[in-house]
N, C-alpha and C positions, 0 to 999 in steps of 0.2 A: 384399469387400476394398476396391474402389474407393472406396465411400463411407467406410469407415473412414480411408483415407488422405487423402481429401479433408477430413474433418472434422479430423483431426490437423493438416493444414497450415493450415486456416483458423483454428484456435485458435492455433497457434503464431505466425501471422502477427499476429493481434489482439494478441498479447503483445509484438511487436515484432520478432521474428525473430532476436534476438541471444542473447548469452550468459545473460541473466537468464530468457529464454524456455526456453531449453534446460534450465536448472536447475528451473524451475517444471513444466515438462512431463516431468521425470525422464528426459530424453535424455542429460544428464551424470550417470549414475548415483551416481558417486562424490562429486560435488560436492554433489549434492542430500541425500545421506546425510551428509555433513560439515555442511551447514547446519542439518539437522533435529538431529542429535546436539549440535552446537555451541550452538543456540539453547536446546535442553532443558538442557543443562549450565548455561548462563549463567542461565536462569530458575530451576533448582534451587538454584544457588549464593546469587542474591539474594533469591529469595522464600522458600525452605523453610530454607535454611541461614543466613539472616540474614547474609550477607557484605555488607560494605558497596563500594559502586562505586568510590569513590576508592581505597579499599585495594586492592581488586582490581587496578585499572588501574595503581596504583604497584607492587605485587608483579610484576605481568607485565611492565612496562617494565624494572623492576630484574633480573629473571631474564633478559632478553633483553640487557641491557646486560652483565652478568655473563658470559653464554655468548659474547656476541660480542668481549669483552675478553679472556677466556683463549683463545678461538679464535684471534684475531689474535696473541697472544703465542706460542702453542704453533706458529703457522704460520711465524713469523720464526725460531723456534729450529729447527724440523725441516724447514726449506725446503719447507713445504707452501703451497698457493694459501690465499690470504686468503679471509674469509667473502664469498659472492657476493651482495653487496648491491646494488641497483639505485641509480641516482640519485635521491636524495631531494630532489627538486624538484617543486614544483606548476607545471606548465606554464601559460602564458598562455592557451592554447586551452582547458584544463580549466576555468580560472576564468571565461573568457568563456561557456562552455556553461552553467556552473552560474547565472551571472548571468542567462542568457537564460531557463532554465527559472524561476528565481525570481520574474524580472520578469513571466512569463506567467502564474503562478500569482496573483501580487498584482494584476495587472491584471484578471483574472477575478473575483476577490473584490470589486475595487472597482467593476466593471461590474455584478454582481449587486447589490451595496449600493445603487448609484445607481439602477438599475430598480425597486428595492423602495422606496426613499425618496422618489424624484423621480418615477418613472413610475408608481407605484401599482399595481405588477403584483401582483394578488391571489393569482393562481395561482402564481407564483414564491415570494411571501412564505409561503404556505402549506406549500410544498415545504421551503423552508429551515427554517421553525419546526418542522417535523415532523421533519426531519433533525436539528437540533440537539438537539431534545427527545429523539431516540431514542439520539443518543450519550451524552447527559447520563444518560438512564436506565440504559444499559448501563455507563456508567462508575462508576455507584454501587455496582454489585456487583463490579468489578475495579479494581484499581489500573493504572496506565500500563504497568508492566512485564508484568503478565499480558495486558492488552490487546494489547501489541506481541507477545508470544508466541503469542496466539491467532490474530493477523493472519499471523505466519508458517507456522503450522499450516495455516491456511486457503488461503494463497497456494500451498503445496505440495500440498495436496490437491485444491482445488476446480477448477483448470485440468486437472488428470489425469483427475478424475471426470467432467468435462463432455465431455471430449474421448472418453471410452470410453462414455457414455451420452447423447451429444448429442440424439439423435432423443427419446428418452423425456422427457428434462429440457425440451426446447423445447416439447413438447406440453402438459406441466404449466404452463410459464411462461406460455403463451399464455392458458390457462384462467384463470390467476391474474391476469394483467394485465387481461383482460376484465372481472374481477371487481371489482378495485381501479379501473378507470375508472369503471365504474357507481357504485361507492360515493363515488368522488371528485365525480363529477358532481352527485350528489344533496347532498353536503356544500358544494360551490360553490355550487349553487343556493340553499341555506338561509342561507349567509352573505351572498349578494347580496340577499336578500329582507330580512335584518336590517339592511343598508346602503343606504338610499335614494339616498344620492349614487352609489354605486357601479352601482345598477341603472339610474339614469338616464344615467350616462356610457356604460354598456353599450349602452343603447338607441339613444343618439345616433351611436354608431360603426357599428350595424348599418345 
């Protein structure tokens, strides 16, 4: 029981210990179900029913405006409270946080690009090239909306399953990681042998 609670806490902590982590770990069951049902509905409307995104957004906003308009009119006639709308204002703090996060992502991408282009980091180059190829390969089978929906499904399932079967999964991951490392060293060695300049540079640094 103690191990299970410790695993759950560690996974929850890795996800940030916030509202998003609660949803992904199904601690807020109602919200998790709402996200799953909502994303499935949107995917079905756009992917299977052929609904247009712009038309959908326009219809939803129109419906909300009509509901709020008649709610406000009936409230004034029947002396009822007005619609409980929050202040529709984006705070400076929210904009600053979003800008900081965006700047961090951009700086990381630029740092990786500089490390590859100027630093000649072969290992990082292989990793980035393999990652981009994998994304491109997967993207050839699905469109962006389907990939986004798959991402939602994985986000709602993988953390929960990992929390439940963490010991078994960790054991399998260690074996898989060791196997990948062996194959990567073999590939890295073959690439260095084919690039004399890289091999000489590696010898000088040792």
